[in-house]
PLY file of the C-alpha trace (Angstrom):
ply
format ascii 1.0
element vertex 87
property float x
property float y
property float z
element edge 86
property int vertex1
property int vertex2
end_header
103.37 86.36 100.66
106.94 86.70 102.00
108.18 88.06 98.65
105.79 90.99 99.19
107.26 91.83 102.60
109.80 94.40 101.31
107.06 96.27 99.47
104.77 96.30 102.49
107.59 97.47 104.76
108.38 100.28 102.29
104.70 101.26 102.26
104.57 101.49 106.05
107.66 103.72 105.98
105.97 105.95 103.38
102.83 106.21 105.50
104.91 107.21 108.54
106.66 109.93 106.50
103.52 111.95 105.90
101.40 110.69 108.79
103.85 110.62 111.67
101.19 110.12 114.34
99.92 106.83 112.87
99.98 103.81 115.14
100.61 100.57 113.27
98.28 97.89 114.65
99.81 94.66 115.93
98.56 92.45 113.10
100.05 91.05 109.91
101.04 93.80 107.48
99.23 92.05 104.63
95.89 92.47 106.41
96.25 96.18 107.21
93.56 98.39 105.70
94.92 101.77 104.68
91.80 103.61 105.80
90.57 101.63 108.78
93.85 100.47 110.33
96.22 103.25 109.25
93.64 106.02 109.64
94.20 107.46 106.18
91.44 109.75 104.93
90.55 110.09 101.25
93.16 112.79 100.60
95.84 110.73 102.36
94.89 107.74 100.22
95.12 109.70 96.97
98.51 111.13 97.92
99.74 107.73 99.04
98.70 106.04 95.80
100.43 108.78 93.78
103.58 108.15 95.81
103.29 104.41 95.16
102.97 105.04 91.42
105.99 107.31 91.40
108.24 105.21 93.63
107.46 101.85 92.03
106.93 103.07 88.43
103.44 101.61 88.08
99.97 102.90 87.29
97.21 102.11 89.78
93.98 102.14 87.80
91.10 103.84 89.58
88.63 101.05 88.89
91.05 98.50 90.35
91.14 100.18 93.76
87.70 98.91 94.72
87.50 95.91 92.41
90.76 94.41 93.69
90.43 95.78 97.24
93.71 97.67 96.95
93.17 99.47 100.25
94.31 96.26 101.94
98.09 96.37 102.01
98.65 92.75 100.95
96.39 93.19 97.91
98.13 96.44 96.99
101.52 94.74 97.34
100.52 91.89 95.03
99.00 94.31 92.49
102.02 96.64 92.37
104.54 93.81 92.35
102.76 92.18 89.40
102.52 95.51 87.54
106.16 96.53 87.95
108.23 96.55 84.79
110.59 93.60 84.55
114.26 94.48 84.26
0 1
1 2
2 3
3 4
4 5
5 6
6 7
7 8
8 9
9 10
10 11
11 12
12 13
13 14
14 15
15 16
16 17
17 18
18 19
19 20
20 21
21 22
22 23
23 24
24 25
25 26
26 27
27 28
28 29
29 30
30 31
31 32
32 33
33 34
34 35
35 36
36 37
37 38
38 39
39 40
40 41
41 42
42 43
43 44
44 45
45 46
46 47
47 48
48 49
49 50
50 51
51 52
52 53
53 54
54 55
55 56
56 57
57 58
58 59
59 60
60 61
61 62
62 63
63 64
64 65
65 66
66 67
67 68
68 69
69 70
70 71
71 72
72 73
73 74
74 75
75 76
76 77
77 78
78 79
79 80
80 81
81 82
82 83
83 84
84 85
85 86
């Protein structure tokens, strides 16, 4: 999962940009849940996923969010990394 570390670190920085009062739990980044651990409500989550799509040039499909448990940062990192266009 180490190749996903840069993505997860970038995601945490993005969360802190629009949710400056968030406290990052002392646990592995890959296991962080965007709602439960990072205290993102549904509007925060929608905005965050739009930012992810824009920044990383991917499309997060709505049905994949629940089916692939994309609210867990490690799962989101793997999904986005796999979906990114190859250069």
